[in-house]
C-alpha positions in Angstrom: 45.8 14.5 -88.0 44.5 11.2 -86.8 44.0 12.6 -83.3 42.1 15.7 -84.8 39.7 13.5 -86.8 38.9 11.5 -83.7 37.9 14.7 -81.9 36.1 16.2 -84.8 33.9 13.4 -85.9 33.2 12.0 -82.4 29.5 11.3 -81.8 29.6 13.3 -78.6 31.0 16.3 -80.5 27.9 16.5 -82.7 25.7 15.7 -79.7 27.0 18.8 -78.0 26.5 20.8 -81.2 22.8 19.8 -81.3 22.4 20.4 -77.7 23.9 23.9 -78.0 21.2 24.7 -80.6 18.5 23.2 -78.5 19.6 25.0 -75.3 19.5 28.3 -77.2 16.2 27.8 -78.6 14.8 26.6 -75.3 16.2 29.6 -73.2 13.4 31.7 -71.7 14.3 35.1 -73.2 16.9 34.7 -75.8 15.0 31.6 -77.3 11.7 33.6 -77.6 13.4 36.4 -79.5 15.3 33.8 -81.6 12.3 32.0 -82.6 10.7 35.3 -83.7 13.6 36.3 -85.8 13.9 32.9 -87.3 10.2 32.9 -88.3 10.8 36.3 -89.9 13.8 34.8 -91.8 11.6 31.9 -93.1 9.0 34.4 -94.4 11.8 36.5 -96.1 13.3 33.3 -97.7 10.0 32.4 -99.1 9.6 35.9 -100.5 13.2 35.9 -101.9 12.5 32.6 -103.7 9.1 33.7 -105.0 10.6 36.9 -106.3 13.4 35.0 -108.0 10.8 32.9 -109.9 8.8 36.0 -110.8 12.1 37.5 -112.0 12.9 34.5 -114.2 9.6 35.0 -116.1 9.8 38.8 -116.2 13.4 38.3 -117.6 12.1 35.9 -120.2 9.4 38.2 -121.5 11.7 41.2 -121.4 14.2 39.5 -123.7 11.5 38.2 -125.9 10.1 41.7 -126.3 13.6 42.8 -127.5 13.9 39.9 -129.9 10.4 40.8 -131.4 11.2 44.5 -131.5 7.9 45.3 -129.5 8.5 48.8 -127.9 5.2 48.8 -125.7 5.9 45.3 -124.5 9.6 46.3 -123.9 8.7 49.4 -121.8 6.1 47.4 -119.7 8.5 44.6 -119.0 11.3 47.0 -118.2 9.1 48.8 -115.5 8.1 45.6 -114.1 11.7 44.4 -114.1 12.8 47.4 -112.1 9.9 47.1 -109.7 10.8 43.4 -109.0 14.5 44.4 -108.6 13.4 47.1 -106.1 11.3 44.8 -104.1 13.9 42.1 -104.1 16.4 44.6 -102.8 14.2 45.5 -99.9 13.6 41.9 -98.9 17.3 40.9 -99.3 18.4 43.8 -97.0 15.8 42.8 -94.4 16.8 39.2 -94.6 20.4 40.1 -94.0 19.5 42.4 -91.1 17.4 39.7 -89.5 20.2 37.0 -89.9 22.8 39.4 -88.4 20.6 40.2 -85.4 19.9 36.4 -84.8 23.6 35.6 -85.1 24.5 38.3 -82.6 21.8 37.2 -80.2 23.1 33.6 -80.3 26.7 34.7 -79.9 25.7 36.9 -76.9 24.0 33.9 -75.3 26.7 31.3 -76.0 29.5 33.5 -74.9 27.8 34.2 -71.6 27.3 30.5 -71.1 30.8 29.6 -72.0 32.3 32.4 -69.7 30.2 31.1 -66.9 31.4 27.6 -67.4 35.0 28.9 -67.8 34.8 30.7 -64.4 32.8 28.0 -62.6 35.0 25.9 -60.2 38.2 27.8 -61.3 38.0 25.9 -64.7 40.4 28.6 -66.1 42.9 27.6 -63.6 42.7 23.9 -64.2 42.8 24.3 -67.9 46.0 26.2 -67.6 47.4 23.4 -65.4 46.4 20.9 -68.1 48.1 23.1 -70.7 44.8 23.4 -72.7 45.4 25.4 -75.9 44.0 28.9 -76.2 40.7 28.8 -74.3 40.4 32.5 -74.6 40.4 32.5 -78.3 37.9 29.7 -78.5 35.5 31.7 -76.4 36.0 35.0 -78.2 36.6 34.0 -81.8 35.2 30.5 -82.3 31.9 31.3 -80.7 31.5 34.2 -83.1 32.3 31.9 -86.1 30.2 29.1 -84.7 27.0 31.2 -84.2 27.3 33.0 -87.6 28.3 30.0 -89.6 25.8 27.6 -88.1 23.0 30.0 -88.7 24.2 30.9 -92.1 24.5 27.3 -93.2 21.0 26.5 -91.8 19.5 29.2 -93.8 21.4 28.3 -96.9 20.1 24.7 -96.5 16.6 26.0 -96.1 17.0 28.3 -99.1 18.4 25.4 -101.1 15.2 23.5 -100.3 13.0 26.4 -101.3 15.0 26.9 -104.4 14.8 23.3 -105.6 11.1 23.3 -105.0 10.7 26.6 -106.8 12.9 26.1 -109.8 12.6 22.4 -110.5 9.3 22.8 -112.2 10.5 25.8 -114.2 13.6 23.8 -115.3 11.6 20.8 -116.2 9.0 22.8 -118.2 12.0 24.1 -120.3 13.9 20.9 -120.8 13.8 17.7 -118.8 17.3 17.0 -120.2 18.6 20.3 -118.7 17.1 19.3 -115.3 19.0 16.1 -115.4 22.2 17.7 -116.4 21.8 20.2 -113.4 21.3 17.4 -110.9 24.2 15.3 -112.3 26.6 18.2 -112.7 26.0 19.3 -109.0 26.4 15.7 -107.7 29.7 15.3 -109.6 30.9 18.7 -108.4 30.1 18.0 -104.8 32.0 14.7 -104.8 35.0 16.2 -106.5 35.1 19.2 -104.0 35.2 17.0 -101.0 37.9 15.0 -102.6 40.1 17.9 -103.3 39.3 19.9 -100.2 39.0 17.4 -97.4 42.5 18.3 -95.9 41.4 21.9 -95.3 39.5 20.9 -92.2 42.5 19.6 -90.3 44.8 22.3 -91.6 42.4 25.0 -90.6 42.1 23.4 -87.2 45.8 23.6 -86.6 46.1 27.1 -88.2 43.7 28.5 -85.5 45.9 27.2 -82.7 49.1 28.5 -84.4 47.6 32.0 -84.8 46.6 32.0 -81.2 50.0 30.7 -80.0 51.7 33.6 -81.8 49.3 36.1 -80.2 50.0 34.5 -76.8 53.8 34.9 -77.2 53.3 38.6 -78.1 51.0 39.1 -75.1 53.7 37.4 -72.9 56.3 39.8 -74.2 54.1 42.8 -73.5 53.3 41.6 -69.9 57.0 40.9 -69.1 58.4 43.8 -71.0 60.5 45.2 -68.1 62.0 41.8 -67.1 62.9 40.9 -70.7 64.5 44.3 -71.2 66.5 44.0 -67.9 67.8 40.5 -68.8 68.3 41.3 -72.5 66.4 38.3 -73.5 65.2 39.8 -76.8 67.2 37.2 -78.7 65.5 34.2 -77.0 62.2 35.8 -77.2 62.8 36.6 -80.8 63.7 33.0 -81.5 60.5 31.8 -79.9 58.5 34.2 -81.9 60.2 33.3 -85.2 59.5 29.6 -84.5 55.8 30.5 -84.0 55.8 32.4 -87.2 57.6 29.5 -89.1 54.8 27.1 -87.8 52.1 29.5 -88.8 53.5 30.2 -92.3 54.3 26.5 -92.9 50.8 25.4 -92.1 49.3 28.4 -94.1 51.3 27.4 -97.2 49.7 24.0 -97.1 46.3 25.7 -96.8 47.1 27.9 -99.8 48.2 24.9 -101.8 45.0 23.0 -101.1 43.0 26.1 -101.9 44.9 26.5 -105.2 44.0 23.0 -106.2 40.4 23.4 -105.0 40.2 26.7 -106.9 41.1 25.2 -110.3 38.1 23.0 -109.9 35.5 25.4 -108.4 36.3 28.2 -110.7 36.0 26.1 -113.8 32.9 24.5 -112.4 31.3 28.0 -111.9 32.3 29.1 -115.4 30.7 26.1 -117.0 27.4 26.9 -115.3 27.0 30.0 -117.5 27.3 28.0 -120.8 25.7 24.7 -120.2 22.1 26.0 -120.4 22.8 27.8 -123.7 24.4 24.6 -125.1 21.2 22.8 -124.5 18.4 25.4 -125.0 20.0 27.4 -127.9 19.3 24.5 -130.3 15.7 24.6 -129.3 15.5 28.3 -130.2 17.3 27.8 -133.5 14.8 25.0 -134.5 11.9 27.5 -133.5 10.8 25.3 -130.5 11.5 28.0 -127.9 11.4 31.8 -127.6 14.6 33.8 -127.4 13.8 34.8 -123.7 13.7 31.1 -122.8 17.5 31.0 -123.1 17.8 33.8 -120.4 15.3 32.1 -118.2 17.0 28.8 -118.5 20.3 30.3 -117.6 18.8 31.9 -114.5 17.0 28.7 -113.5 19.9 26.4 -114.2 22.1 28.8 -112.1 19.7 28.8 -109.1 19.1 25.1 -109.3 22.8 24.0 -109.6 23.6 26.4 -106.9 21.1 24.8 -104.7 22.2 21.3 -105.5 25.9 22.3 -105.2 25.8 23.3 -101.5 29.0 21.5 -100.8 30.8 23.2 -103.7 29.6 26.7 -102.9 29.8 26.5 -99.2 32.8 24.2 -98.7 35.0 26.9 -97.1 32.3 27.8 -94.6 31.5 24.2 -93.9 35.1 23.3 -93.2 35.4 26.4 -91.0 32.4 25.4 -89.0 33.6 21.8 -88.6 36.8 23.3 -87.1 35.1 25.5 -84.5 32.6 22.7 -83.6 35.6 20.5 -82.8 37.4 23.3 -80.9 34.3 24.3 -78.9 33.5 20.8 -78.2 36.9 20.1 -77.0 36.7 23.2 -74.6 33.4 22.0 -73.3 34.7 18.4 -72.8 37.8 19.7 -71.0 35.8 22.1 -68.8 33.4 19.2 -67.8 36.4 17.1 -66.9 38.2 19.6 -64.8 35.1 20.8 -62.9 34.3 17.3 -61.9 35.3 16.6 -58.3 36.1 13.1 -59.3 39.2 14.5 -60.9 40.8 14.4 -57.4 40.3 12.5 -54.2 40.4 15.7 -52.0 37.0 16.7 -50.7 36.4 20.3 -49.8 33.6 21.0 -47.4 32.5 24.6 -47.2 30.3 26.2 -44.6 31.8 24.5 -41.5 32.2 26.4 -38.3 35.9 25.5 -38.1 38.9 25.0 -40.3 40.4 21.5 -40.3 42.6 19.1 -42.4 41.1 15.7 -42.1 43.3 12.8 -43.1 44.8 15.0 -45.9 47.5 13.5 -48.1 49.1 15.2 -51.0 51.1 14.1 -53.9 53.0 15.7 -56.8 50.7 16.2 -59.8 52.9 14.7 -62.5 54.8 11.8 -60.9 52.8 11.1 -57.6 55.7 11.7 -55.3 54.3 12.1 -51.7 54.3 15.5 -50.3 52.2 15.1 -47.1 50.9 12.0 -45.2 47.6 11.9 -43.5 47.5 15.3 -41.9 44.8 15.7 -39.1 44.7 19.1 -37.5 41.8 21.2 -36.3 42.5 24.9 -36.0 40.3 26.6 -33.3 39.6 30.2 -33.4 42.6 32.1 -31.9 45.1 29.4 -32.7 47.6 31.0 -35.0 49.6 28.4 -36.8 53.0 28.7 -38.4 53.5 26.1 -41.2 57.2 25.6 -41.9 59.8 22.9 -42.3 62.1 21.5 -45.0 59.2 20.1 -47.1 58.7 23.1 -49.3 56.7 21.2 -51.8 54.4 20.0 -49.2 54.0 23.4 -47.7 53.1 25.0 -51.1 50.7 22.1 -51.9 49.0 22.5 -48.6 48.4 26.2 -49.1 47.0 25.6 -52.6 44.9 22.5 -51.6 43.4 24.6 -48.9 42.4 27.2 -51.5 41.0 24.4 -53.6 43.8 24.5 -56.2 45.5 21.2 -55.6 43.6 17.9 -56.4 46.4 15.3 -56.3 45.8 13.6 -53.0 43.1 12.2 -50.7 41.3 13.5 -47.5 39.1 16.4 -46.5 39.4 20.0 -45.9 36.8 21.7 -43.8 36.4 25.4 -44.3 34.2 28.2 -43.1 31.9 29.9 -45.8 33.6 31.6 -48.6 33.1 35.1 -47.1 34.7 34.0 -43.8 38.0 32.7 -45.1 40.8 34.7 -47.0 44.0 33.8 -48.8 47.0 36.1 -49.4 49.4 34.3 -51.9 52.9 35.3 -52.2 52.0 37.1 -55.5 48.6 38.7 -54.7 46.2 39.7 -57.4 44.8 43.1 -57.9 42.0 43.2 -60.4 41.8 46.0 -62.9 39.3 48.9 -62.3 39.4 51.6 -59.6 41.7 51.2 -56.8 38.8 51.3 -54.4 37.3 48.3 -56.2 40.6 46.5 -56.1 40.9 46.9 -52.3 37.3 46.0 -51.4 36.8 42.2 -50.5 35.1 39.9 -52.9 32.1 39.2 -50.7 31.9 42.6 -49.1 31.6 45.0 -52.0 30.0 48.3 -50.9 30.2 47.5 -47.3 33.0 50.0 -46.3 33.0 53.8 -46.8 36.0 55.7 -47.9 36.9 56.8 -44.3 37.0 53.1 -43.2 39.1 52.2 -46.3 41.4 55.2 -45.7 41.9 54.1 -42.0 42.8 50.5 -43.0 45.2 51.7 -45.7 46.9 53.9 -43.1 47.2 51.0 -40.8 48.9 48.8 -43.4 51.2 51.6 -44.5 49.7 51.9 -48.0 48.8 55.6 -48.0 51.7 56.6 -50.1 50.8 53.8 -52.6 47.3 55.3 -53.0 48.6 58.9 -53.4 51.1 57.7 -56.1 48.3 55.8 -57.9 46.1 58.9 -58.0 43.5 58.2 -55.2 41.0 55.6 -54.6 39.0 56.5 -57.7 41.9 56.1 -60.0 41.5 53.5 -62.7 44.3 51.1 -63.9 45.6 47.6 -64.3 47.1 47.4 -60.8 48.7 44.1 -61.4 51.0 45.9 -63.9 51.2 49.3 -62.3 52.1 48.5 -58.7 55.1 46.7 -57.3 54.6 43.4 -55.6 55.2 44.8 -52.1 52.6 47.4 -52.6 50.2 44.9 -53.9 50.8 42.7 -50.8 50.1 45.6 -48.4 46.8 46.2 -50.3 46.0 42.5 -50.1 46.4 42.8 -46.3 44.1 45.8 -46.3 41.5 43.8 -48.3 41.6 41.1 -45.7 41.3 43.6 -42.9 38.2 45.0 -44.5 36.7 41.6 -44.9 37.5 40.7 -41.3 37.1 36.8 -42.0 37.3 34.1 -39.3 40.6 32.7 -40.7 43.3 34.0 -43.1 46.0 31.9 -44.7 49.2 33.7 -45.7 51.9 32.5 -48.1 55.5 33.8 -47.3 54.3 37.3 -46.2 57.8 38.2 -45.2 59.6 37.4 -48.5 58.7 40.9 -50.0 57.7 42.9 -46.9 60.4 41.8 -44.5 59.9 40.2 -41.1 59.1 43.4 -39.1 56.3 44.6 -41.6 54.9 41.2 -42.0 54.7 40.7 -38.2 53.0 44.0 -37.8 50.4 43.2 -40.5 49.8 39.8 -38.9 49.2 41.6 -35.5 46.6 43.8 -37.2 44.8 40.7 -38.3 44.9 39.2 -34.8 43.6 42.3 -33.2 40.5 41.9 -35.3 40.0 38.3 -34.1 41.2 36.8 -37.3 42.8 33.4 -36.9 46.1 33.4 -38.9 47.7 30.5 -40.6 51.2 31.5 -42.1 53.1 29.4 -44.5 56.7 30.4 -44.2 60.2 29.0 -44.9 61.8 29.8 -41.6 61.0 30.7 -37.9 61.3 34.4 -38.4 57.5 35.0 -37.7 57.3 32.4 -34.9 56.6 35.1 -32.2 53.3 35.9 -33.9 52.0 32.3 -33.6 51.2 29.8 -30.9 51.4 26.6 -32.9 53.9 25.2 -35.2 53.2 22.7 -38.0 56.4 21.3 -39.3 56.3 19.4 -42.6 59.4 17.5 -43.5 60.7 16.3 -46.9 58.9 13.0 -47.8 55.6 14.1 -46.2 56.0 13.6 -42.6 54.5 16.2 -40.2 54.5 17.1 -36.6 53.0 19.9 -34.4 54.5 21.7 -31.4 53.3 24.6 -29.3 55.3 27.8 -29.6 56.3 29.4 -26.4 58.0 32.9 -26.9 59.1 34.6 -23.8 58.8 38.3 -24.5 61.2 40.6 -22.8 59.8 42.5 -19.7 59.7 46.3 -20.4 
């Protein structure tokens, strides 16, 4: 709980909150529309409060007409009462409509900003490496709560100010004593509400994470359903799910207990609001110092005024919920800023170079700093096909990931061609959802190939049957789930062939495809003048390369030319 409070009430957290509001208001398009909607909300708020004051006087005269048994006055006041109610209904509905539109506009803008930040510099990857809790839920759910709650509370605060200004004079004219009681009663109620409910903020913070963790486990089960079923891991998965449920329920019970104690107070507090005005004003009526309708007017004015002064009491749940999402979104923003900063690692990646090179590159294990590679210096000219192998598997894997910008533990430089001229094929290639055609097209070459060209490349890599089974290039699906790894790897090679980059880095291509198929696919790349760097565990693909980079355990490395004497046919 201590750690949570340090995050929640940190000055930087609230600075980010204010900056988020300022950035939204200052955005060129969304900001202009937001200001228009907010101005409309202010006008509607003034109209609502004006109608409430008018309604209090109409209600007073209406009840007085009943008490005096005046039928003409009763009918005229009744018609006026209905007219005020009808107008109040129209204004209230328009107010709610404008508030929801402004909240949606803010959510749209803020979600797009956070999605951009989440994707920038592979932040999603680095947050996963840091085991950051549930960034997806924070972007999807917390942004929704943040935008709606911040706007709602801002409008409530404005409405509170207008209500106090509108009804203070009404209350004072009825009874200065009643005005003083309203202020004191609200102050006492606010203090006790904070005292009884302060634990809710921390508990709600943890509850959001527990809810997301349970959903994450269920998603994991769905994504790995086949493996779980084959290995009969239902028992272990069930135990993990039950632990998540236990954590969730345990924390929820504490929330319910706090809400119970808070409910005792707030319910009684709201009930007393109904009787306090009568206790003070009724004696005035009995002594003939006030009309009967004044009792009704005082009850209405007291309710509005105490409600305005009791902002903490009436909005405590929403305030505590907003405090939670402010902390969670601030935590996400802070973590994103940290992981996107290049100072997080000593490896400098220089894009846009005419060559690919490792310049004084040293790599370490992320957690304990164990050396994986010492001061690698190697320039790879065009047409020099490198086989990276050796007993240092950790160093080999780290070098592949560092070359892709996904390993920061180390020092040195990596010089790379522009993004469109370098490709990577990991051991488990990714196929994005959508049409199969979109999945095969290279990232920086969308729309550059027609169906005939794509079909020819698919034929060359032996993926024609895969396309037929999938339903054709226009078939839509989640290919990471629908296609076996070997098929996805063939399609990944097709994607690189269509891109025709200067250089392609391959991670263990023969593991799933076999040596012969992998060698054939590498030859296809080389025929298109693509320089190939293959990371492999053995020498099986040596014949397809002319330089060997050997990484030994402990980080030592060496290079040797590869001379393969091909049999004369």
